[in-house]
matplotlib code that plots the C-alpha trace (Angstrom):
import matplotlib.pyplot as plt

x = [-11.0, -12.8, -14.3, -17.4, -18.1, -21.5, -20.6, -19.6, -20.3, -18.0, -18.1, -15.6, -16.3, -15.5, -15.9, -16.8, -20.2, -21.3, -20.6, -19.4, -18.0, -19.4, -17.0, -19.2, -19.3, -22.2, -23.6, -23.7, -25.5, -28.3, -28.7, -31.0, -29.6, -27.7, -30.7, -31.6, -27.8, -27.7, -30.7, -29.6, -26.1, -27.8, -29.8, -26.8, -24.3, -26.3, -24.6, -23.3, -20.7, -20.2, -17.1, -16.5, -19.4, -20.5, -24.3, -25.7, -29.3, -31.3, -28.8, -29.2, -33.0, -32.8, -30.3, -32.7, -35.7, -33.9, -33.6, -37.3, -40.3, -39.2, -40.9, -41.0, -39.6, -40.5, -42.7, -42.8, -39.6, -37.5, -34.2, -34.1, -31.5, -29.9, -28.7, -29.0, -29.0, -32.9, -32.2, -31.4, -33.8, -37.1, -37.6, -33.8, -34.7, -35.9, -32.4, -31.1, -32.3, -30.3, -26.9, -28.3, -28.8, -32.1, -34.1, -36.4, -40.3, -41.1, -44.5, -45.2, -47.4, -44.1, -40.9, -39.0, -36.6, -33.7, -32.2, -29.2, -27.3, -25.0, -22.6, -22.2, -20.3, -18.1, -17.8, -14.2, -11.9, -12.7, -16.1, -19.4, -19.2, -22.3, -22.2, -24.4, -25.3, -26.1, -29.3, -29.7, -26.1, -26.7, -29.6, -28.0, -25.4, -27.6, -27.7, -30.7, -31.6, -32.1, -33.8, -36.5, -36.8, -37.2, -39.4, -42.9, -41.6, -43.3, -42.1, -43.5, -41.8, -42.4, -40.9, -41.1, -39.0, -36.6, -36.0, -35.3, -32.1, -31.0, -33.5, -34.1, -35.8, -38.1, -40.6, -44.3, -45.1, -42.0, -43.3, -46.9, -45.5, -43.3, -46.2, -48.8, -46.7, -48.0, -46.6, -46.4, -46.1, -43.5, -42.3, -38.6, -38.0, -38.4, -39.2, -38.9, -40.6, -37.3, -37.5, -34.6, -34.7, -33.5, -33.6, -36.1, -34.1, -33.4, -33.6, -37.6, -37.9, -39.7, -40.0, -41.0, -44.9, -45.6, -42.2, -41.0, -39.3, -35.8, -35.7, -36.9, -33.9, -31.6, -32.4, -33.1, -29.4, -28.0, -29.2, -28.5, -24.4, -24.5, -26.0, -23.5, -20.5, -17.4, -17.7, -21.9, -20.5, -19.5, -18.5, -18.3, -15.7, -17.5, -15.8, -17.7, -19.5, -19.7, -23.0, -23.9, -27.2, -28.2, -30.7, -33.2, -35.1, -31.9, -29.4, -29.4, -27.8, -26.5, -24.2, -21.5, -20.8, -19.9, -20.1, -23.7, -22.1, -19.5, -22.3, -22.5, -24.9, -26.2, -29.0, -31.3, -33.6, -35.5, -37.2, -40.7, -41.2, -41.9, -43.4, -44.7, -42.5, -44.4]
y = [28.2, 29.2, 32.8, 32.7, 36.3, 38.2, 41.6, 43.9, 41.0, 38.5, 35.3, 33.3, 29.9, 30.1, 26.2, 23.5, 22.7, 26.5, 29.8, 32.5, 35.8, 38.2, 41.0, 44.3, 47.7, 49.9, 51.1, 47.6, 46.1, 48.8, 49.0, 45.8, 44.8, 41.5, 40.7, 37.2, 36.4, 37.1, 35.0, 32.2, 32.2, 32.3, 29.0, 27.2, 28.5, 28.6, 32.1, 34.9, 37.6, 41.1, 41.7, 45.8, 47.1, 49.7, 50.0, 53.0, 51.3, 53.2, 51.4, 48.1, 48.1, 49.5, 46.6, 44.1, 45.3, 44.7, 41.3, 40.1, 41.1, 43.1, 42.3, 44.5, 42.7, 42.4, 45.4, 46.7, 47.7, 47.9, 46.8, 44.8, 45.4, 42.0, 42.7, 41.1, 44.8, 45.1, 48.9, 48.5, 45.5, 45.1, 41.3, 40.6, 37.6, 35.8, 36.0, 33.8, 30.9, 32.2, 30.9, 27.6, 25.5, 27.2, 28.8, 31.6, 31.7, 28.2, 29.3, 31.3, 29.8, 30.9, 31.1, 34.0, 33.6, 35.1, 37.4, 40.1, 40.7, 44.0, 44.4, 47.5, 46.8, 44.3, 41.7, 41.2, 38.8, 35.2, 35.8, 36.4, 34.7, 33.6, 30.5, 28.7, 25.0, 24.1, 21.9, 21.0, 19.9, 17.9, 16.1, 15.2, 13.4, 11.2, 7.7, 6.5, 4.2, 7.6, 9.4, 6.6, 6.7, 10.4, 10.5, 11.2, 12.1, 15.0, 16.9, 19.3, 22.7, 25.1, 28.4, 26.9, 23.9, 26.5, 28.3, 25.0, 25.3, 28.2, 27.8, 24.1, 24.5, 27.3, 28.6, 27.9, 31.5, 31.3, 27.7, 29.2, 32.3, 30.0, 27.6, 30.4, 31.4, 27.9, 25.2, 24.0, 20.4, 20.1, 17.5, 16.6, 16.9, 20.2, 19.2, 22.6, 24.0, 23.9, 20.0, 20.3, 18.6, 19.9, 18.6, 20.9, 21.3, 23.4, 24.0, 24.1, 20.3, 19.3, 15.6, 13.5, 13.0, 9.2, 8.2, 6.8, 10.2, 8.7, 7.5, 10.4, 12.5, 10.0, 11.0, 14.6, 14.7, 12.3, 14.6, 18.0, 16.7, 15.6, 19.2, 20.6, 18.9, 21.0, 20.5, 21.9, 24.7, 28.1, 30.8, 34.3, 36.4, 39.6, 43.3, 46.2, 47.1, 43.3, 42.1, 38.6, 36.8, 33.1, 31.2, 30.8, 28.0, 26.1, 26.8, 26.7, 29.6, 30.4, 33.0, 32.1, 33.2, 36.8, 39.1, 40.1, 43.8, 44.3, 46.2, 43.6, 45.1, 43.5, 45.1, 42.7, 42.9, 39.9, 38.9, 37.9, 34.2, 32.4, 28.9, 26.9, 24.1, 21.1]
z = [-63.5, -67.2, -67.9, -69.4, -71.4, -71.7, -73.3, -70.2, -67.7, -67.1, -64.4, -63.2, -61.1, -57.0, -57.0, -59.8, -57.5, -56.4, -56.8, -59.4, -59.2, -61.2, -62.7, -64.0, -63.1, -61.6, -65.0, -66.6, -64.0, -63.1, -67.3, -66.9, -69.9, -68.3, -66.0, -68.0, -68.2, -64.4, -63.6, -65.8, -64.2, -60.5, -61.4, -62.4, -59.6, -57.2, -55.6, -57.4, -55.8, -56.7, -55.1, -53.7, -56.1, -53.6, -54.5, -52.2, -50.9, -53.9, -56.6, -54.1, -54.7, -58.2, -59.4, -57.6, -59.4, -63.1, -62.1, -61.5, -59.5, -56.6, -53.0, -50.1, -47.0, -43.4, -42.6, -46.0, -46.1, -49.4, -47.4, -44.2, -42.0, -41.1, -37.1, -34.0, -32.4, -31.7, -31.8, -35.7, -36.1, -34.2, -35.6, -34.2, -32.5, -35.2, -36.8, -34.3, -36.1, -39.3, -37.5, -38.8, -42.5, -43.7, -46.7, -46.1, -47.3, -46.6, -45.2, -48.0, -51.2, -53.2, -51.6, -52.4, -55.7, -54.8, -52.1, -52.3, -49.2, -49.1, -46.5, -44.7, -41.6, -40.4, -38.0, -36.6, -38.8, -39.0, -37.9, -39.4, -43.2, -45.1, -46.0, -48.8, -49.9, -53.2, -52.8, -56.5, -56.8, -53.7, -54.9, -58.0, -56.2, -54.7, -55.6, -57.5, -54.5, -52.5, -55.3, -55.5, -51.5, -51.3, -54.2, -52.3, -48.7, -47.1, -44.2, -41.7, -41.1, -38.6, -37.8, -34.0, -34.9, -36.2, -33.1, -31.2, -33.0, -30.4, -28.0, -27.5, -23.9, -24.6, -21.7, -22.8, -23.9, -26.4, -27.6, -28.0, -29.9, -32.1, -32.8, -33.7, -36.7, -38.5, -40.2, -43.3, -45.3, -47.8, -50.3, -49.4, -53.1, -55.1, -58.7, -60.4, -63.8, -65.2, -64.8, -62.2, -58.7, -55.3, -52.0, -49.1, -46.3, -43.3, -39.3, -39.7, -41.0, -37.8, -39.3, -42.3, -42.3, -41.1, -40.4, -37.0, -35.4, -34.9, -38.3, -39.8, -37.6, -39.2, -42.7, -42.3, -40.8, -43.5, -46.1, -44.6, -43.9, -47.7, -48.8, -46.7, -47.6, -49.0, -52.3, -52.3, -50.4, -50.5, -47.3, -48.2, -46.1, -46.4, -47.3, -46.9, -50.3, -51.3, -52.7, -52.6, -54.1, -54.2, -55.6, -52.4, -54.2, -54.6, -51.9, -48.1, -46.4, -42.4, -41.0, -38.7, -35.4, -34.0, -31.3, -31.0, -29.7, -32.6, -35.2, -38.1, -40.5, -44.0, -46.2, -47.6, -50.7, -52.2, -55.6, -55.6, -55.8, -59.0, -58.2, -55.1, -53.9, -55.3]

ax = plt.figure().add_subplot(projection="3d")
ax.plot(x, y, z, "-o")
ax.set_aspect("equal")
plt.show()
């Protein structure tokens, strides 16, 4: 595939509709000189992979800050541990929803712009990949009739619905806890400030407002299956030292299954959101 050259940084496409590998050394990335190029490429490609860049935690944070407005993660931490071990991550229970397609920050006034994950401890071979789906490309592939049908639809999103993915029969106490986290009604199609459009989907999508519940589920399942078709998705098989960055405003992501006692650990940083879903 073609390689695009930008001074000390080069890009090679992973698949036609999603993903590029970034070829650069630490000095080039940490300089901030290529931040605009990287962010432009991120919007175009959805996912950027920095293979075995080997950032320390401090370098990971510093690199993130060169790209936009760095925002602390849960608990005010610069780095959030992606681990299902409660000894490592006090909020590990909520990560169980991450095994299903979703995007982050749907309850916020502006969803986070991008996330950056660095691999620290691997799961066993063949497990624990992180998968991404390009919702810009999926929208663009829809028929004109579908685009017209979706144009004015809105969907209720709740943390409670995302947790039903892994616990379909919660106790009343569980349900009450999840429901207390609130609800956000969002357009099914996000018209971005750039003029481009993407689908707003994921396991938090509880239903289309004003639509028969069964028809609503039919539509959301069909759109999810379109968005996660092979041509729109990329599955990253981690190696220690990898860094992967994705556009949270135009992709879905999920983790694939792995043994919960294997110690798998990723560190995450985030860029603050730049626009509301509209």
